[in-house]
N, C-alpha and C positions, 0 to 999 in steps of 0.2 A: 406694429410697424418696425421694420428693420432699421437699425441705425448704421450709417455709413462709417466704416472704419478702414483706415489705410492698411493695406496688407503689409505684414512684416517682411523683412528681407528673407527670413527663413521660410515663410509661406511661399513666396515667389520662387525661391531657390528650389524648394521641394517639388513645386508644380513643373518647372522647366526641366528639372532633373528627371522627373517621372516621364515627361514627354520626349526626352532625349532618346529613348529606346523605341525602335520601330515596332516591336511586338506590342508595347504598351500603347503606342499611338493607334495601332490597328484595333486594339480592344476598345479604346475610347471612341474611335470612329464607329465601330459596330454598336456600341451602347448609345451613341447619339441618335440612332434610328429607333431603338426600342430596348427595353430591359432584356437580359438574357441570363440563362443559367451558366455556371462555370463550364459545364461540359459543352454547351452550345458555343461558348466563346473559344474553347480549345479546338473545336472541330476544324476550322479553316487554318489554324496556325500550325506551323511545322515544328512545334515544341511539345514537350510532355505536359500532362495535366498538372503535375507538381510545379512545373515551371510557370504555367499559367497562374496557379494559385499564388506563387511568389510575386509575379507581376501585379496581380490584383491587390496584394498587401501593400505594395509600393504606391499604387494608384489610390487606394483607400487612405493611406497615411497622408497623401498630398491633398486630399479632399476632392480629387477628380472623380472618384467612383465611391458609391456606397453599396452595401449589400445587406440582405436579410435572409435568414434561413427559415424555411418552412419544411418541417420533416427532415428529409435527407437532402433536399435541394436548396442550394444557395443561389439566389437570384441577385444579379448586379444591375445597377442603373447609374446614370450620370449623376455625379454629385456637384451641385452648383457652387460650392464653396471655393474649390480650386480654380474653376473656370472664372469666377468673379475676380479672384486675386490676379490671375494672368491678364484678364481683360483690362482691369484698372491699370496695371503696370504698363501694358502696351498703349493704352489710351493716353496715359500721362506723357509717354515719350512722343506719341503722334502729335499731341497738342503742342508740346515744346518745339518740335521740328516745324510744324505749320507756322507757329509764331515767328520762329527764326527765318523761315523762308519769306513770310510776309514782310518782315523788317528788311530783308535783303532786297526784295522787290521794290519797296518804297525807296530805299537808298539808291538803287540803280535808276529808278524813274526820276529821281531828283538830280542826277548827274547831267551835266551839259553834254550834248552829243559830241562824240569824238570825230575829228576829221578822218576820212578814209585814207588808207595808205595806198597810194597809187602805184608804188613800186611793186607791191605783191601781185598786182593785176597784170603785169607784163609777162 
């Protein structure tokens, strides 16, 4: 069983830094459908194969992508580690904002009704 662990700031930073680049987001999007070789990933991108490899290194370091080599072919797939770190970070902020908005709603509901300003209706 996996133990829950808070992502460190550096984990979250590396995930969001990796996702900041549109080419890397395109790679992650492509891999979210199915694993692909490096050359398959490079095909639709308007960048060189060495540039794709560099992007993959960044994505692997962040935990968003993992790869394995069989013969001469390197196949990449989504790595859950980076996605989990980003998901926890976003979820924590969403929970905090939902609680804040709930408290604001409770506060506003407890306020007495304000008389309408008839001057603004003329």
